[in-house]
C-alpha positions in Angstrom: 85.8 141.8 71.1 83.8 145.2 71.5 81.1 144.3 68.8 81.2 140.6 69.2 76.9 140.8 70.3 76.4 143.4 67.5 77.8 141.5 64.4 76.5 138.8 63.4 79.3 136.0 62.2 77.2 133.7 60.2 77.2 136.9 57.6 80.5 137.6 57.9 82.9 137.2 54.4 86.7 137.5 55.1 86.4 138.2 50.4 84.5 141.2 51.9 86.5 142.3 54.5 90.0 141.9 51.8 88.2 144.1 48.7 87.3 146.7 51.0 90.9 146.7 52.3 92.3 146.6 48.6 89.7 149.2 47.5 90.2 151.2 50.2 90.7 155.3 49.2 94.4 155.9 51.5 94.2 159.5 50.8 90.6 159.8 52.3 91.6 157.8 55.2 94.6 159.9 55.7 92.5 162.9 55.9 90.4 161.4 58.2 92.7 160.7 60.4 94.4 164.1 59.8 91.0 165.5 60.9 90.6 163.4 64.2 94.0 164.6 65.4 92.4 168.4 64.5 89.6 167.7 66.4 91.4 166.6 69.6 93.9 169.8 69.2 90.9 172.2 68.8 89.6 170.1 72.0 92.6 170.3 74.1 92.7 174.2 72.6 89.4 174.7 74.7 90.2 173.6 77.9 93.8 175.5 77.8 91.2 177.8 77.6 88.7 177.0 80.1 91.9 176.7 82.3 93.3 179.8 82.4 91.4 181.2 85.3 92.7 178.5 87.4 96.7 177.9 86.8 99.0 177.9 83.8 97.9 175.2 81.6 100.1 173.5 79.3 99.1 172.6 76.1 101.2 169.6 75.2 99.7 168.3 78.6 96.7 169.1 77.9 96.5 167.3 74.1 98.5 164.4 75.7 95.8 163.5 77.9 93.2 164.4 75.6 94.5 161.8 73.2 94.4 159.2 75.6 91.5 160.0 77.4 89.7 159.1 74.2 91.6 156.1 73.6 90.5 155.3 77.0 87.3 155.9 76.1 87.1 153.9 72.9 88.8 151.0 74.9 86.8 151.2 78.4 83.6 152.8 76.9 82.0 155.5 79.1 83.7 154.2 81.9 87.0 155.7 80.5 85.2 159.4 80.8 87.1 160.3 84.1 90.4 159.5 82.4 91.0 162.6 80.2 90.4 165.4 83.9 92.2 162.8 85.9 95.2 163.2 83.8 95.3 166.9 83.1 94.9 167.2 87.0 97.7 165.3 87.5 100.1 166.6 85.0 99.2 170.2 85.5 98.9 169.5 89.3 95.4 170.9 89.7 92.6 169.7 91.5 90.8 167.4 90.6 87.6 168.7 91.1 88.5 171.7 89.1 88.9 169.7 86.3 85.4 167.7 86.4 84.0 171.1 86.5 85.4 172.0 83.3 84.3 168.9 82.0 80.7 169.2 83.1 81.0 172.8 81.0 82.8 171.1 77.8 80.0 168.4 77.5 77.3 171.3 78.1 79.2 173.3 74.7 79.5 169.7 73.1 75.5 168.8 73.6 75.0 172.2 72.5 76.2 172.2 69.3 75.2 168.6 68.6 71.6 170.3 69.0 72.9 173.1 66.7 74.1 171.1 63.9 70.9 168.7 64.3 68.5 171.3 63.9 70.7 172.7 60.7 70.5 169.2 59.2 66.2 169.1 59.7 66.1 172.5 58.3 68.5 171.8 55.6 67.4 168.4 54.6 63.4 169.1 54.7 62.6 166.5 52.0 64.5 164.0 54.2 61.9 165.0 57.1 58.4 164.9 55.0 59.4 161.2 53.2 59.6 160.3 56.7 56.1 161.3 57.9 54.6 158.1 59.8 58.4 156.1 60.4 58.6 155.0 63.5 62.5 156.2 63.8 61.8 159.5 62.7 58.8 160.1 65.4 61.9 158.7 68.0 64.6 161.1 66.4 62.3 164.0 67.1 61.6 162.9 70.6 65.0 162.4 71.4 65.9 165.9 69.8 63.3 167.6 71.9 64.9 165.8 75.3 68.3 167.2 74.3 66.8 170.7 73.8 64.8 170.4 77.3 68.5 169.2 78.9 70.6 171.9 76.9 67.9 174.9 78.0 68.0 173.3 81.8 71.9 173.2 81.8 72.1 176.4 80.5 69.5 178.0 82.8 71.8 175.9 85.8 75.2 177.6 84.4 73.8 180.7 84.1 72.3 180.9 87.6 75.5 179.0 89.2 77.4 181.9 87.5 75.2 185.0 88.7 74.0 184.1 92.5 74.7 180.0 93.0 78.7 180.3 93.1 78.9 182.9 95.5 75.9 181.5 98.1 78.0 178.2 97.9 81.4 179.4 98.4 80.1 181.9 101.4 78.5 177.9 102.7 81.6 176.4 102.5 83.8 179.5 103.9 81.6 178.7 107.1 83.3 174.8 106.7 86.1 175.9 106.1 86.5 178.1 109.0 86.1 174.9 111.8 89.4 173.7 112.1 87.8 170.3 113.4 85.5 169.6 110.7 87.4 166.9 109.2 85.1 165.6 106.0 83.4 168.9 105.8 86.5 170.8 104.9 87.1 168.0 102.6 83.8 168.6 101.1 84.2 172.0 101.2 87.6 172.3 98.9 86.3 169.4 96.6 82.9 171.8 95.9 85.2 174.8 95.7 87.0 173.4 92.9 84.0 172.1 90.9 82.7 175.5 91.4 85.7 177.1 90.1 85.8 175.1 87.0 82.3 175.5 86.1 83.3 179.6 86.0 85.4 179.2 83.5 83.7 181.3 81.5 84.2 184.8 82.8 83.5 187.9 79.7 81.8 187.9 76.6 85.3 187.1 74.5 85.5 183.7 76.6 82.0 182.8 75.6 82.5 183.8 71.7 85.8 182.1 71.5 84.6 179.2 73.6 81.2 178.9 70.7 84.0 179.0 68.0 86.0 176.6 68.8 82.9 174.3 69.5 
């Protein structure tokens, strides 16, 4: 159903599908499933590390929420992205805004890992680049890589600045809003922004950064 616009059904063959199933490498499929679960386990561990300065997080809850969250992404597409932080916030009784701050930090590490892997691939297979000179697909890939790299640099610069200077200034501003008992919506906004800021400050030492890099 999800691929109904991408698959040309006139070229579909039940015989080929049956042959693919009959000749499938079952041990390799099981290994792939195991690899997926290991990936979920590592993601849950990294999220738990990011949560250590907020509240005591439970690994089993984070792992279950991770599996459910990625299942929601599979079923709903990118519209399912908020499911995981919302579930973790509910199960762990942590503010939703702080979990979305952790989510942003997690995505930054994911993007950094993607850029590094792409760079290693281009360096490790130089013949691929030389053979594709003039290929519009290669040009598009290079443009996308440059955009990703630029986005990564800007994101890292923002997080570093926010960690060193921006968070303190933001907290002072939010304290002024919290001080007014009749602030109403300002108090709610201050709570949301404060929680998001706490989530972004999940890395507070070189050891935190090193472990996050290794897991990523």
